[in-house]
C-alpha positions in Angstrom: 46.4 43.7 -3.2 43.6 42.0 -1.7 42.0 39.0 -3.7 38.5 41.0 -4.6 40.8 43.8 -5.7 42.4 41.8 -8.2 39.1 40.5 -9.5 38.0 44.0 -9.6 40.8 45.0 -11.7 40.2 42.1 -14.3 36.5 42.8 -14.5 37.1 46.7 -15.0 39.8 45.9 -17.6 42.5 47.7 -15.4 45.2 45.4 -16.4 48.0 47.6 -17.7 50.4 44.9 -16.4 49.3 42.6 -19.2 51.6 42.7 -22.3 50.2 42.3 -25.8 53.3 40.4 -26.7 55.7 37.9 -25.3 57.8 39.4 -22.6 61.1 40.7 -24.0 63.1 39.3 -21.0 61.7 35.9 -21.6 62.7 36.2 -25.3 66.2 37.5 -24.2 66.9 34.9 -21.6 65.0 31.8 -22.4 68.2 29.9 -23.5 69.0 30.1 -19.7 65.5 29.1 -18.6 65.0 26.3 -21.1 68.4 24.6 -20.8 68.3 20.7 -21.3 65.1 20.9 -22.9 62.6 20.9 -20.0 59.5 19.0 -20.3 57.4 21.3 -18.0 57.3 24.9 -16.8 55.6 26.3 -14.0 54.2 29.9 -14.0 52.9 31.5 -10.8 50.3 34.1 -11.0 50.2 33.8 -14.9 47.1 36.0 -15.6 46.6 35.6 -19.6 50.2 36.2 -20.7 51.2 35.3 -24.1 54.4 33.9 -22.4 52.1 30.6 -21.9 51.7 29.7 -25.6 55.3 30.8 -26.3 56.5 28.5 -23.6 54.3 25.7 -24.6 55.8 25.8 -28.1 59.2 25.0 -26.6 58.2 22.4 -23.8 55.8 19.5 -23.7 53.8 21.2 -20.8 53.1 24.5 -19.3 51.4 24.8 -15.8 50.1 28.0 -14.6 48.2 29.1 -11.6 46.0 32.5 -11.8 43.5 33.8 -8.9 41.1 35.5 -11.2 38.6 33.3 -13.0 38.1 35.9 -15.8 41.8 36.0 -16.9 42.0 32.0 -17.3 38.7 32.2 -19.2 40.1 35.2 -21.4 43.3 33.5 -21.7 41.6 30.1 -23.4 39.1 32.1 -25.4 41.7 34.6 -26.9 44.2 32.0 -27.8 41.4 29.7 -29.3 42.2 26.8 -27.1 39.8 23.8 -26.7 40.1 22.8 -23.0 38.3 21.0 -20.1 37.5 22.2 -16.7 37.5 20.0 -13.4 38.1 20.4 -10.0 41.5 19.6 -8.4 41.5 20.0 -4.7 40.3 23.5 -4.0 41.2 24.7 -7.4 39.5 24.7 -10.7 41.6 23.1 -13.3 41.5 24.3 -16.9 43.4 21.8 -19.4 44.3 21.9 -23.0 46.9 19.7 -24.7 49.9 21.5 -23.7 48.9 24.4 -21.2 47.0 23.6 -17.7 46.1 26.4 -15.6 44.9 26.3 -12.0 42.4 28.8 -11.1 42.2 29.8 -7.6 44.5 31.2 -4.7 48.2 30.1 -5.2 48.4 29.1 -1.4 45.5 26.4 -2.1 48.2 24.3 -4.5 49.2 21.2 -2.8 52.2 18.9 -3.3 50.6 16.5 -5.7 49.8 19.5 -8.1 53.2 20.8 -7.9 55.3 17.6 -7.8 57.4 18.0 -10.5 58.6 21.0 -12.8 61.9 21.3 -14.8 61.7 25.1 -14.8 59.8 27.9 -13.2 59.2 31.1 -14.9 58.1 34.0 -12.7 58.0 37.4 -14.3 57.7 39.2 -10.8 54.5 37.7 -9.2 55.9 38.3 -5.9 55.1 42.0 -6.1 51.4 41.2 -6.8 51.2 39.5 -3.2 50.4 41.6 -0.4 53.4 42.3 1.9 52.2 39.7 4.6 51.6 37.1 1.9 55.1 37.1 0.6 56.5 35.4 3.6 54.0 32.3 3.5 55.5 28.9 2.6 55.5 28.4 -1.2 
């Protein structure tokens, strides 16, 4: 789906993919993801998922990336999280105590921004990318 189509979906509230609770598969398989007490977890194309605060309660830091500005704003507002906003390369960086969200194009992340994660939690973000985007270097 093109970037502006994702933005339109969020503006129009057409976000049926957003769950009102923590993902059941994350709950079921978290022992496999969170082995050896990871300090940081990366969540690509995270939207405003409730998986983020759940993960933050079990690690020192959760880092996500989301294309749509409204999704990131809604996440911090709905979870009543105080945060700062700054520029980080081509991306906006929203930071709270334990959750950091990059806002912008996933493919604009650089090596410094993604230097080290102990775990990656991806609940099917690859299907959100247009077919030609799926082969890009991640």
